[in-house]
C-alpha positions as CSV (number, residue, x, y, z in Angstrom):
1,M,439.5,138.8,-55.4
2,N,439.1,141.3,-52.4
3,T,437.2,139.7,-49.6
4,I,436.1,141.1,-46.2
5,R,436.6,139.0,-43.1
6,L,433.1,139.4,-41.4
7,R,432.4,138.7,-37.7
8,T,429.1,137.3,-36.6
9,P,427.7,138.9,-33.1
10,F,428.0,135.5,-31.2
11,E,430.4,135.0,-28.4
12,V,433.0,132.3,-28.9
13,G,435.2,131.9,-25.7
14,S,438.1,130.0,-25.1
15,T,436.3,126.7,-25.0
16,P,433.9,127.1,-27.8
17,L,430.7,125.0,-28.3
18,S,431.2,123.4,-24.7
19,E,427.5,122.5,-24.4
20,Y,426.7,118.6,-24.4
21,P,426.9,117.7,-28.0
22,R,424.4,114.9,-28.1
23,P,421.1,115.9,-26.6
24,Q,419.2,112.9,-28.2
25,F,421.4,110.5,-26.2
26,A,422.7,112.4,-23.2
27,R,424.7,111.3,-20.2
28,D,426.3,113.0,-17.2
29,S,429.7,111.8,-18.1
30,Y,431.0,114.4,-20.3
31,K,434.5,116.0,-21.0
32,T,435.0,118.5,-23.9
33,L,438.3,118.6,-25.6
34,N,437.4,121.8,-27.6
35,G,439.8,124.8,-27.1
36,Y,443.3,125.6,-27.9
37,W,445.4,122.8,-29.6
38,D,448.9,122.9,-31.2
39,Y,448.9,122.8,-35.0
40,A,451.3,122.4,-38.0
41,V,450.6,122.5,-41.7
42,F,453.2,121.2,-44.1
43,K,453.7,119.5,-47.5
44,R,453.6,115.9,-46.8
45,S,456.8,115.3,-48.9
46,D,458.8,117.8,-46.8
47,G,458.2,116.0,-43.4
48,F,457.0,117.5,-40.1
49,P,458.4,120.9,-39.2
50,G,457.6,121.1,-35.7
51,W,454.4,122.9,-34.0
52,Q,453.7,126.3,-35.5
53,G,451.3,127.7,-33.0
54,K,447.7,127.3,-31.5
55,I,444.4,126.7,-33.4
56,L,441.0,127.1,-31.7
57,V,439.2,123.8,-32.1
58,P,436.6,123.0,-33.6
59,F,437.3,125.8,-36.2
60,S,438.9,124.8,-39.4
61,P,442.4,126.6,-40.2
62,E,440.7,128.4,-43.1
63,C,438.1,130.3,-41.1
64,L,438.5,133.5,-39.0
65,L,437.6,131.9,-35.7
66,S,440.5,129.3,-35.8
67,G,442.9,132.1,-34.9
68,L,445.3,131.2,-37.9
69,P,446.7,133.8,-40.3
70,E,444.4,135.0,-43.1
71,G,444.5,133.1,-46.2
72,M,445.5,129.7,-44.7
73,E,444.6,127.1,-47.2
74,I,445.2,123.4,-46.8
75,K,446.1,121.9,-50.2
76,P,445.5,118.1,-51.3
77,D,449.3,117.5,-50.7
78,D,449.4,119.0,-47.3
79,A,449.2,117.3,-43.9
80,L,447.4,119.2,-41.0
81,C,448.6,118.0,-37.5
82,Y,446.8,118.6,-34.2
83,R,448.1,118.0,-30.7
84,L,446.3,118.4,-27.4
85,K,447.8,117.7,-24.0
86,F,444.7,117.3,-21.5
87,E,444.1,116.1,-18.0
88,V,441.6,113.5,-17.0
89,E,440.4,114.0,-13.3
90,D,440.3,111.4,-10.6
91,G,436.9,109.6,-10.7
92,F,436.1,110.3,-14.5
93,L,437.2,106.9,-15.7
94,K,434.8,104.0,-15.3
95,A,434.8,100.5,-17.1
96,H,434.8,101.9,-20.6
97,T,435.9,105.3,-22.2
98,F,435.1,106.6,-25.6
99,L,436.7,109.3,-27.7
100,H,434.3,111.2,-30.0
101,F,435.0,113.4,-33.0
102,D,431.7,114.6,-34.5
103,A,433.3,115.6,-37.7
104,V,436.9,116.0,-39.3
105,D,437.4,116.8,-43.0
106,C,438.5,114.5,-44.5
107,I,440.9,111.6,-43.7
108,A,442.0,111.6,-40.0
109,T,444.3,109.3,-38.2
110,V,444.2,109.6,-34.4
111,Y,446.8,108.8,-31.9
112,L,446.4,108.7,-28.0
113,N,449.4,108.4,-25.8
114,E,451.5,107.6,-28.9
115,K,449.3,104.6,-29.6
116,E,447.5,104.8,-33.2
117,L,443.7,104.3,-32.6
118,G,442.8,104.3,-36.3
119,T,441.9,106.2,-39.4
120,H,438.5,107.6,-40.4
121,V,437.7,108.6,-43.8
122,G,434.7,111.0,-44.6
123,G,434.4,114.8,-43.7
124,Y,430.8,114.8,-42.5
125,T,430.4,111.8,-40.4
126,A,431.0,111.3,-36.8
127,F,433.4,108.7,-35.4
128,G,435.0,107.5,-32.3
129,F,437.1,105.0,-30.5
130,D,437.2,102.8,-27.4
131,V,440.1,104.3,-25.6
132,T,439.7,102.4,-22.4
133,D,443.1,100.7,-22.6
134,V,445.0,103.7,-23.6
135,V,443.6,106.8,-21.6
136,K,444.9,107.3,-18.0
137,T,444.0,109.5,-15.1
138,G,446.4,112.6,-15.2
139,T,448.1,114.0,-18.4
140,N,447.1,112.6,-21.8
141,V,448.3,113.5,-25.2
142,L,446.0,113.5,-28.3
143,E,447.1,113.9,-31.8
144,V,445.5,113.9,-35.1
145,V,446.9,113.9,-38.6
146,V,444.5,115.1,-41.3
147,T,444.6,115.2,-45.2
148,D,442.0,116.6,-47.4
149,P,441.9,116.0,-51.1
150,S,438.8,118.4,-51.4
151,D,437.3,118.0,-54.9
152,T,440.2,116.2,-56.3
153,S,438.8,112.9,-55.2
154,Y,435.5,111.2,-55.0
155,H,435.0,111.8,-51.2
156,S,432.1,113.6,-50.1
157,R,432.7,117.3,-50.0
158,G,429.5,119.3,-50.2
159,K,429.9,122.6,-51.9
160,Q,433.6,122.9,-51.2
161,K,435.6,123.6,-54.2
162,L,439.4,124.5,-54.7
163,N,438.6,126.7,-57.8
164,H,435.6,128.2,-55.7
165,G,433.2,131.1,-56.5
166,Q,429.5,131.7,-57.3
167,I,427.7,128.6,-55.9
168,W,430.9,126.9,-54.9
169,Y,432.7,127.7,-51.5
170,T,436.1,127.9,-50.0
171,P,437.2,124.4,-49.0
172,Q,438.0,123.9,-45.4
173,S,439.8,121.0,-43.5
174,G,440.5,119.4,-40.2
175,I,438.4,119.3,-37.2
176,W,435.1,121.3,-37.5
177,Q,432.8,119.8,-34.9
178,S,433.3,118.9,-31.3
179,V,435.8,116.6,-29.9
180,W,434.8,115.1,-26.6
181,M,434.9,112.0,-24.2
182,E,432.6,110.1,-22.1
183,S,433.0,107.0,-19.7
184,V,430.4,104.4,-19.0
185,P,430.0,101.4,-16.6
186,E,430.7,97.6,-17.6
187,T,427.0,97.4,-18.9
188,Y,425.7,100.4,-20.8
189,L,423.4,101.5,-23.5
190,R,425.1,101.6,-27.0
191,D,422.2,103.0,-28.7
192,I,418.4,103.6,-28.7
193,T,415.9,103.8,-31.6
194,I,412.7,105.7,-30.8
195,L,409.6,105.1,-33.0
196,P,406.5,106.9,-32.3
197,D,403.2,105.3,-33.5
198,I,400.3,107.7,-33.4
199,D,398.1,105.2,-35.2
200,R,398.2,102.7,-32.4
201,D,398.8,105.1,-29.6
202,K,402.2,103.5,-28.7
203,L,405.9,104.4,-28.4
204,V,408.3,101.7,-29.3
205,I,412.0,102.0,-28.0
206,K,414.5,99.6,-29.2
207,L,417.6,99.2,-27.0
208,D,421.2,98.2,-27.9
209,V,422.7,97.2,-24.7
210,A,426.6,96.2,-24.2
211,G,427.1,93.9,-21.2
212,S,424.7,91.9,-19.3
213,A,421.4,93.3,-17.9
214,E,418.2,91.6,-16.9
215,S,416.2,94.6,-17.6
216,A,416.0,98.3,-18.4
217,D,413.8,100.9,-16.6
218,I,412.2,103.5,-18.7
219,A,410.6,106.7,-17.6
220,I,408.6,109.2,-19.6
221,M,408.0,112.6,-18.4
222,D,406.2,115.7,-19.1
223,G,408.2,118.3,-17.5
224,N,408.4,117.3,-13.7
225,K,405.4,115.0,-14.1
226,L,405.9,111.3,-14.5
227,L,403.6,110.0,-17.2
228,K,404.9,106.4,-17.4
229,A,407.2,104.0,-15.8
230,V,408.0,100.6,-17.5
231,K,410.3,97.8,-17.1
232,C,411.8,96.3,-20.3
233,F,412.9,92.7,-20.3
234,G,414.1,92.4,-23.8
235,D,415.6,94.8,-26.4
236,T,412.3,96.3,-27.4
237,A,409.7,98.2,-25.4
238,V,406.3,98.7,-26.6
239,I,404.7,101.5,-24.3
240,D,400.9,102.3,-24.4
241,L,400.3,105.9,-24.2
242,D,397.0,106.9,-22.7
243,S,397.0,110.6,-23.8
244,Y,399.5,112.8,-25.4
245,E,399.8,115.9,-27.6
246,L,400.9,115.5,-31.1
247,W,404.1,117.2,-32.2
248,S,403.9,119.7,-35.0
249,P,405.4,123.2,-36.0
250,E,402.3,124.8,-34.4
251,N,402.7,122.7,-31.3
252,P,406.2,121.3,-30.8
253,K,405.4,119.1,-27.9
254,L,408.3,117.0,-26.5
255,Y,408.3,114.6,-23.9
256,D,411.4,113.6,-21.9
257,L,412.8,110.1,-21.6
258,A,415.0,108.4,-19.0
259,I,416.6,104.8,-19.6
260,K,418.5,103.2,-16.9
261,V,420.4,99.8,-17.6
262,G,422.5,98.7,-14.6
263,D,424.2,101.9,-13.5
264,D,424.1,103.7,-16.8
265,V,421.4,106.4,-17.2
266,V,420.7,107.9,-20.7
267,R,418.4,110.9,-21.2
268,S,416.5,111.5,-24.4
269,Y,413.2,112.9,-25.6
270,F,410.6,112.3,-28.3
271,G,407.7,113.7,-30.0
272,M,404.6,111.9,-31.2
273,R,404.3,112.6,-34.9
274,K,403.9,110.9,-38.2
275,F,405.3,111.7,-41.7
276,S,403.5,110.4,-44.7
277,V,402.2,111.0,-48.3
278,V,398.3,111.0,-48.7
279,T,395.7,111.6,-51.3
280,D,393.4,114.5,-51.0
281,R,390.0,115.0,-52.0
282,K,391.0,116.3,-55.5
283,G,393.1,113.2,-56.0
284,F,396.5,115.1,-55.6
285,K,399.3,113.3,-53.5
286,R,400.1,115.5,-50.5
287,L,402.7,115.7,-47.9
288,A,400.9,114.7,-44.7
289,L,401.8,115.4,-40.9
290,N,399.9,113.2,-38.4
291,N,397.8,111.8,-41.3
292,K,396.5,115.3,-42.4
293,P,397.7,117.2,-45.6
294,Y,400.3,119.6,-44.5
295,F,402.1,122.2,-46.6
296,H,405.9,122.5,-46.1
297,S,406.9,126.1,-46.6
298,G,410.7,126.1,-46.1
299,V,414.0,127.8,-46.7
300,L,417.3,126.2,-48.1
301,D,420.0,126.4,-45.5
302,Q,423.7,125.8,-46.4
303,G,424.7,126.1,-42.7
304,Y,427.7,128.5,-43.2
305,W,428.8,131.3,-41.0
306,S,431.2,134.1,-42.1
307,D,433.6,133.6,-39.3
308,G,433.3,130.0,-38.6
309,M,432.4,128.5,-42.3
310,L,430.9,125.2,-41.6
311,T,431.2,125.4,-37.9
312,P,428.8,127.6,-36.0
313,P,430.3,130.2,-33.6
314,S,428.3,128.9,-30.7
315,N,425.3,127.1,-29.8
316,A,423.4,130.5,-29.7
317,A,424.3,131.0,-33.4
318,L,422.6,127.5,-34.2
319,E,419.6,128.5,-32.1
320,Y,419.4,131.9,-33.8
321,D,419.1,130.5,-37.4
322,V,416.3,128.3,-36.5
323,K,414.3,130.8,-34.6
324,L,414.9,133.3,-37.3
325,V,413.2,130.9,-39.9
326,K,410.3,130.4,-37.5
327,S,410.0,134.0,-37.0
328,L,409.5,134.5,-40.5
329,G,406.7,132.2,-40.8
330,F,408.4,129.3,-42.4
331,N,407.8,125.7,-40.9
332,M,410.6,123.8,-42.7
333,I,414.4,124.0,-43.4
334,R,416.1,122.1,-46.2
335,K,419.6,121.4,-44.7
336,H,421.6,121.6,-47.8
337,I,424.6,119.2,-48.5
338,K,425.5,119.3,-45.0
339,I,425.2,117.4,-41.6
340,E,424.9,119.7,-38.8
341,P,425.8,119.3,-35.0
342,L,423.1,117.4,-33.3
343,R,422.2,120.4,-31.2
344,W,420.9,122.1,-34.2
345,Y,418.4,119.2,-34.8
346,Y,417.4,119.7,-31.0
347,H,416.7,123.2,-31.8
348,C,414.4,122.3,-34.7
349,D,412.8,119.6,-32.5
350,K,412.1,122.2,-29.8
351,E,411.0,125.2,-31.8
352,G,408.9,123.3,-34.3
353,V,410.8,123.6,-37.7
354,L,410.7,120.4,-40.1
355,V,414.0,119.4,-41.5
356,W,414.5,118.0,-45.0
357,Q,418.1,116.5,-44.8
358,D,420.2,116.3,-47.7
359,M,423.0,113.5,-47.9
360,V,426.4,115.0,-48.7
361,S,427.4,115.0,-52.3
362,G,430.7,113.6,-53.7
363,G,432.2,112.1,-56.8
364,T,435.0,113.5,-58.9
365,S,434.8,116.7,-60.7
366,Y,431.3,117.4,-61.7
367,N,430.2,117.2,-65.2
368,F,429.1,120.9,-66.0
369,F,427.3,119.7,-69.2
370,A,425.3,117.0,-67.2
371,I,424.3,119.3,-64.2
372,G,424.5,122.9,-65.9
373,I,423.2,122.3,-69.5
374,L,421.2,119.5,-70.2
375,P,418.5,119.9,-67.4
376,F,417.8,123.3,-68.8
377,V,416.9,121.9,-72.2
378,G,414.9,119.2,-70.9
379,I,417.1,116.2,-71.1
380,H,417.3,113.9,-68.1
381,L,419.8,111.0,-68.1
382,K,419.6,107.7,-66.5
383,D,421.9,107.7,-63.5
384,D,423.4,104.3,-64.2
385,K,425.8,106.3,-66.5
386,Y,428.4,106.5,-63.7
387,K,431.2,108.4,-65.6
388,F,428.7,111.1,-66.8
389,F,427.7,111.7,-63.2
390,S,431.3,111.7,-61.9
391,R,430.7,108.2,-60.1
392,A,433.0,106.0,-62.1
393,D,434.8,105.0,-58.9
394,E,433.2,101.9,-57.2
395,E,434.9,102.8,-54.0
396,G,433.3,106.1,-54.0
397,R,429.9,104.7,-54.6
398,K,430.3,102.3,-51.8
399,E,431.6,105.0,-49.4
400,Y,428.4,107.2,-50.1
401,I,426.2,104.2,-49.4
402,N,428.1,103.6,-46.0
403,E,428.0,107.3,-45.2
404,M,424.2,107.3,-46.0
405,Y,423.8,104.4,-43.4
406,D,425.9,106.4,-40.9
407,T,423.8,109.5,-41.4
408,V,420.6,107.8,-40.7
409,A,421.9,106.1,-37.6
410,R,423.1,109.5,-36.2
411,L,419.8,111.3,-37.0
412,K,417.2,108.8,-36.7
413,N,415.8,110.1,-33.4
414,C,415.5,113.7,-34.6
415,V,412.0,114.5,-34.1
416,S,411.4,117.1,-36.8
417,L,413.4,115.2,-39.6
418,A,410.7,114.5,-42.0
419,V,412.4,114.1,-45.5
420,W,415.6,112.4,-46.6
421,V,417.2,113.9,-49.7
422,P,419.9,111.2,-51.3
423,F,420.6,113.4,-54.2
424,N,420.8,117.0,-55.4
425,E,420.9,118.3,-59.1
426,G,423.0,115.3,-60.2
427,W,425.9,116.0,-58.2
428,G,427.5,112.6,-57.8
429,Q,424.2,111.0,-58.3
430,F,424.0,107.1,-59.2
431,D,421.5,104.4,-59.0
432,S,419.0,106.5,-57.3
433,V,416.0,103.9,-57.4
434,A,418.3,101.5,-55.7
435,V,419.7,104.0,-53.3
436,T,416.2,105.1,-52.4
437,K,415.0,101.5,-51.8
438,K,418.1,101.0,-49.4
439,L,417.2,104.2,-47.7
440,H,413.6,103.3,-47.2
441,E,414.5,99.8,-45.8
442,I,416.6,101.4,-43.1
443,D,414.2,104.2,-42.3
444,P,410.5,103.5,-43.4
445,T,409.2,106.3,-41.2
446,R,410.3,109.2,-43.4
447,I,409.5,110.5,-46.9
448,I,412.3,110.4,-49.5
449,D,413.0,113.1,-52.1
450,S,415.1,110.6,-54.2
451,V,416.3,113.3,-56.8
452,S,416.1,116.9,-56.0
453,G,416.1,118.7,-59.2
454,W,417.5,117.7,-62.7
455,H,417.8,114.1,-63.5
456,D,414.5,112.7,-62.2
457,Q,414.3,108.7,-62.9
458,G,410.7,108.4,-63.7
459,K,407.3,108.1,-61.9
460,N,408.1,104.9,-60.1
461,S,411.4,106.2,-58.6
462,S,410.5,108.4,-56.0
463,Q,407.6,109.6,-53.8
464,L,408.2,113.1,-54.8
465,K,408.4,114.9,-58.0
466,S,411.0,117.5,-57.1
467,L,411.5,120.7,-59.1
468,H,414.2,123.4,-59.0
469,I,413.0,126.4,-60.9
470,Y,415.1,129.8,-61.1
471,F,415.2,131.2,-64.5
472,K,411.7,130.6,-65.9
473,P,408.1,130.9,-64.8
474,I,406.9,128.3,-62.2
475,R,404.6,125.9,-63.6
476,I,403.2,122.8,-61.8
477,P,403.4,119.7,-64.0
478,N,400.9,116.8,-64.3
479,D,402.3,114.0,-62.1
480,D,401.0,111.0,-60.1
481,R,403.5,111.8,-57.4
482,C,403.5,114.5,-54.8
483,I,404.9,117.7,-56.3
484,V,407.2,119.8,-54.3
485,L,409.2,122.9,-55.5
486,S,412.5,121.9,-53.6
487,E,414.4,125.0,-54.8
488,F,413.3,128.4,-56.1
489,G,413.8,132.1,-55.6
490,G,417.5,133.1,-54.8
491,Y,416.6,136.8,-55.0
492,S,419.4,139.0,-53.9
493,L,419.9,142.2,-52.0
494,P,423.5,143.7,-51.7
495,T,424.0,145.0,-48.2
496,E,427.1,147.5,-47.9
497,G,429.6,146.5,-45.3
498,H,428.2,143.0,-44.9
499,M,429.4,141.3,-48.0
500,F,432.2,138.7,-48.2
501,S,433.2,139.8,-51.8
502,P,431.9,143.2,-52.7
503,D,433.5,143.4,-56.1
504,K,432.0,139.7,-57.1
505,L,428.5,139.0,-56.3
506,F,426.2,136.2,-57.3
507,G,422.5,135.9,-57.3
508,Y,419.6,134.8,-59.5
509,K,417.9,138.2,-59.5
510,I,419.5,141.2,-57.9
511,F,417.5,144.2,-56.4
512,K,419.0,147.5,-55.6
513,T,416.7,148.6,-52.5
514,P,415.1,146.7,-49.5
515,E,411.6,147.8,-50.8
516,K,412.1,146.3,-54.2
517,F,413.5,143.1,-52.8
518,A,410.3,142.6,-50.4
519,E,407.8,143.4,-53.1
520,A,409.5,140.9,-55.5
521,F,409.6,138.3,-52.7
522,R,405.8,138.9,-52.1
523,K,404.9,138.8,-55.9
524,L,406.9,135.5,-56.4
525,Y,404.8,133.9,-53.8
526,E,401.5,135.5,-54.6
527,N,401.7,134.9,-58.5
528,S,403.4,131.5,-58.7
529,V,403.7,129.5,-55.3
530,I,400.4,130.2,-53.8
531,P,398.2,129.4,-57.0
532,G,400.5,126.3,-57.4
533,I,398.7,124.8,-54.3
534,E,395.5,124.3,-56.2
535,K,397.3,122.4,-58.8
536,G,399.0,120.0,-56.6
537,L,401.9,121.8,-55.0
538,S,402.9,120.4,-51.6
539,A,406.1,122.3,-50.4
540,A,408.2,125.2,-51.6
541,V,411.8,125.7,-50.6
542,Y,413.2,129.4,-51.0
543,T,416.8,129.9,-51.7
544,Q,418.0,130.7,-49.1
545,V,418.6,131.5,-45.2
546,S,421.6,133.5,-45.4
547,D,424.3,134.9,-47.8
548,V,427.3,132.7,-48.2
549,E,430.6,134.1,-49.6
550,E,429.8,135.4,-53.3
551,E,426.1,134.3,-52.9
552,I,423.9,137.3,-51.8
553,N,420.6,135.7,-52.0
554,G,420.1,135.2,-48.4
555,L,417.1,136.4,-46.2
556,V,419.9,137.4,-43.7
557,T,423.4,138.6,-44.3
558,Y,426.5,136.2,-44.0
559,D,427.4,137.8,-40.7
560,R,423.7,137.5,-39.4
561,R,423.7,141.1,-38.6
562,I,420.9,142.3,-41.0
563,V,417.7,140.5,-41.8
564,K,416.8,141.7,-45.4
565,L,413.3,140.5,-45.5
566,P,410.6,142.3,-43.3
567,R,409.1,139.7,-41.0
568,E,405.6,140.9,-41.6
569,V,406.1,140.4,-45.4
570,A,407.3,136.9,-45.0
571,K,404.7,136.0,-42.4
572,E,401.9,137.3,-44.4
573,V,402.9,135.2,-47.3
574,N,403.6,132.1,-45.3
575,S,400.1,132.3,-43.8
576,K,398.6,131.7,-47.1
577,L,400.5,128.6,-47.7
578,V,398.1,126.1,-46.2
579,L,396.3,122.9,-47.6
């Protein structure tokens, strides 16, 4: 297949993505390890051949920005090795030092100064190590050994597929999010949980403190103005708020937060908002924001870039996508089968874009009959048929649950995150009723779309009735649940010079001119989506933000250089999507 290496317009630099990576839990102590590392790729059976060159971390070897030769592929029987020699400056090391990997695909064993720190399994979840007893002032050597079975195993992999094409994408491997270090005092904050409560006009903050501390000092700021200063003597602070602005896409008001425990200071932020499902005057269940019915008009977002694949070229690239969606009049993004760097969620919080967050799919090779045939003839299977849903491996099911817990723990303080989506279209789906119950137990503050598309488990299985409709007219069913159109559209417009594979294109309906594309988009909403609101429709998720590889159904090209849909058309349509 003839492919074109497309560059986005974003500057990368020799130390990419160097901005502080965790704005929801920020410290002054920070050392990025992104940049050029040594690398080697080899068959595991052949043994280590020696270092082969430099790779730009955190870009996977398969992508353009890594600097590796075109066509690089990491096979399931390969090993991918990294090495970085780095300096730790005088004064950086305190009582405890932590090494963080925000994502490595898929199985990573880490060594520091020739000491094995441990192995992490899972290509989309963050992990780290306490390196206090290993790291030193001066020169250190960090090594990482990665293997990636891709879709030959049950591990979570999203839309990566060795035999890729159409809706399945080129697999990628290795370090693909930031690597960094921080150092903290003897007593420090391990974690915080921020729980806004608009019904009681309170902010609840749960503190997880390591070490001995009599109290914690908490300050709430509105810009430079101190709104509240309290001292917490336990592990939970319940703070009365005298007056505040509600957070919403129309008014994405954030308040700053500073928490001091001993000599450790952590900065965060919060928004006062509430997500729920309510019943309107006509008896329809509706998504609600701050106790009022609120239509979620969103776009499906794969989170891929033409030169970085899963990795954004820069913080500006992350911000661009969020602002683009907002400028088109949408108020929501469904983050599809991927967990983004935390800065992406910060941009959604700041710009006022609701987030529906998918869990990353896994399981063995997907059963095409189950996901590509049966749903289209109206047959929906019970998801305890593990083999049929490619979930026969008990270890894989346990791994999914653990990754779900990790995902919630990582994203729990993101203000904009409104909906969790455990399963999509039957990909590795299993026991969705029980999974939904577990998810609600660990996070009762958000709505859950248990099964997005295809194998719905009945009216008592989920808060939402979730529809995917591409090839037939959009009809809103009678259902006691809140009804959402969680995927539709997928209209496509070829753009010469901006397509990854010009000789092999995929889209649900392809238009030849921008004018016909825009008119079809308008008619789709005016004839099908907008009338659906009166019949109970509470959300619509258009496919999709950008082109990805063979898919050309984006509102913007894969290289982010051409916005295909006129902003005025999108904004006009979205202005009519109100409850």
